[in-house]
N, C-alpha and C positions, 0 to 999 in steps of 0.2 A: 758301596759308597754311602748309601742311605744308612746302613748299619753302623758305619764309622761315625757318621754325624750324630746318631742317637747315642752311641757310646760316649762320644765327646761331650754331648750335652749332659748326660747323666753324671759324668765326671765333674763338670762345672757346677752342677747343682750341689753335689756333695761337698766340693771345695768351698762354695759360697756358704753352705750351712755351717761348716767348721770355722771359716774365717770371719764370718759376720758377727760372731759372738763378742769380740773385743770392741768392735764399732758400736754395737748395741749398748755395751756397758758405758762407753763414753757419753752417748746421747742420754742415757738414763741418769747418769751422774750429773750432767750439765743442766738437765731440765727438772730435776726432782723437786726443787724448791720454788719453781714458778707457780703462779696461780693456775688452777685447773684449766681455765679457758685459754691460757697461753701455751700450755704444754704441747697440745697437738700442733699448733702453728709452728712452734720452735722445732719440734721433731720433723715436721714436714719440710720446712725450709732448710733446716740444717742437713737433713738427709739428702735432699736434692742437690744442695750445694756440694756436699761431700761426694755424691755420685758423679757430679759434673767433673770434679777434680780427678776422680778415679778413672773416668773415661780418657782424660788427657794423659794421665800417668800410665795407663795400660799400653799406650803406643810408644812411650819413651822409657818404660821401666828398665829394660835391659841396659840402656845407656846410663840411666841415673844410678843404678846399683854398682856401676863400675867406678863411680867417683869416690876416691879415697876419703874416709872419715865422714861420709854423708850419713851412714847408718848410726855412727856414734853420736853425731850432732842431733840426729832425729831422736835417738834414745834419750839424750839429755833433755831435749824439749818435751818429750813424752813424760819424763819424770816430773818436770816442772808443772805440767798440766795436771798430772795425777795428784800431786801435793796441793796444788791450788784448789782443785775440786774437793778434796777431802777437808782442807783447811777452811773452805768457805761454807761448810755445813751450817745452814741457818743464817749465814751472812747476807744472803740475797734478800732477806726480809727487810733489811734496812735500805734497800735500793728501790728506785722507782721501777715499776713493773716493766715499762717499755725498755729501759736500759738493761734490765735483767734478761729479757728475751733476746735482745741484740747480743749481749755477752754470751748467752748460751749457744746461739747460732754460730758465733765466731769460734767458740771453743770446740764445737762439734766439727766444724770444717777443718780447723788447724790440726786437731788430733787425728781425724780420719786421714788427712793428707799424709801425716807422719807414718801412721800404721799401714797405709795402703802401699807403701813402697814394696814390701814383701808380698802382700796379698795379690796385687795386680800381676806380679811376675808369675805367681802360681797359676792365675787365670789365663794369662797369655801363653804359658807353657802348655797347659792342658788343652787349649784351643788349637794348638799346632799351627798358628798363623791364620786360622780361618776367622775372618773378621765378623762373619755372621754369628759364629759361636761366641766370640768375644762380646758382641753386643747383647746377645741373649743372656750370657752369664752376668753381665752388668745389670740387665733388666731384672733378672731373678733376685739379685742381691738387694734391690730396693725394698720389696715387701718384707724380706727376711729381717732387714735392719730395723725398719719402722715397727713391725710387729714385735720383734724381740725387745726393742727399747721400751715399748709401752708395757709389756709384760714385766720387765725388770723394774720399772718405776712403781708398778703396783706392788711388787714384792718388797721393794725397798721401804715403802711406807709401813709395811707390816713387820718386816724383819730388818732392822737397821744394820745388822752385821753384814748384810749383803753389800752395803756401801763400802765397808772396809775391804771385803773380798774383791769388789770391783776395782778399787784403787790399787790393791795389791796385784791384780791381774795386769794392770797397765805398767806397773813397775817391773813385773816379770817379763812383759813384752819388750820393754826397753832394754833389758839385759840380753834377750835373744837377738835384738837388732844389733847390739854392739858386737856380739859373737859372730854375726854374719857379715860384718863390715869387711870390705876388701883389704883395707890397710892394717887393721889391728886384730881382726878376728882370729887369724891363724897364730899370730904372736901370743895372744892371750891363752889359747888352748895348748900351745907348745910350752910356754913358760910356766903355766899353771893348769896342769891337766884336768883338775877337778873344777876348773873355772866354768866349764859348760853347765855345771849344776849350781855352783856357789854364786856366780854373778847374778843370774836371774832371780834366785831365791833371796839373795842379799838385798837386791834393789827393791823387791816386793816388800820386804820388811822395812827397809829405809823409808819408802813412801808412806807406809802406814804410821810409823813412829813420828816422822817429821810432820806429816799432815796433822796428826792429833796434837802434837806439842804446839805447833803454830796456831791451831784452832783454839786451844786453851788460852794461849797468850792473847789472842784477839778477843776472846770472851771476857778475860780479865780487864783488858783496856776499855771495852764497852761498858762493863759494870762500873768501872771507876769514873767514867764520864757521865 
């Protein structure tokens, strides 16, 4: 019995390491332009808000994932968030600091809510209905997300290409969400067999191109004013 618990816990740790990556990307993207003294606060409050939502979602994930078109809607929302984050590169400098931090926290919570639909199902499945394991798995994800986002922010400031890769990852995740949707996922793969590869990659490219084009448009308007 104790051995099963330890094995279950190790599985949850591995799952959280794998699944916390995209959440850390969102947090890093949302906070990268905040003043240094606000970044840690935004990461902390955004992460805890997202974890709170994940706790609720963990107990209703199976029911939620049975709702037709929910994954598609979530994927579309995630695309919008990714484009907005990429388009807003440098835009936050024109906003008041307090408003920027509030917007960053809101973005973190909404994006994590969307992406957690799949993540929490994996955690709940690995825990096998053991609520203690589920709680431990959620607790483990907190430092992983916070530490990962801080590391990514430091890397983004030195290597701007990581911002593009992060936004592309969110677009790719949106494509995967659409493919796992109860209503349209099977239809897409049946009618378009290579859609399993084309859709996520295509959306990743779409996010980067749309984000950069809209960002240039905004820069032009700012320069004109």
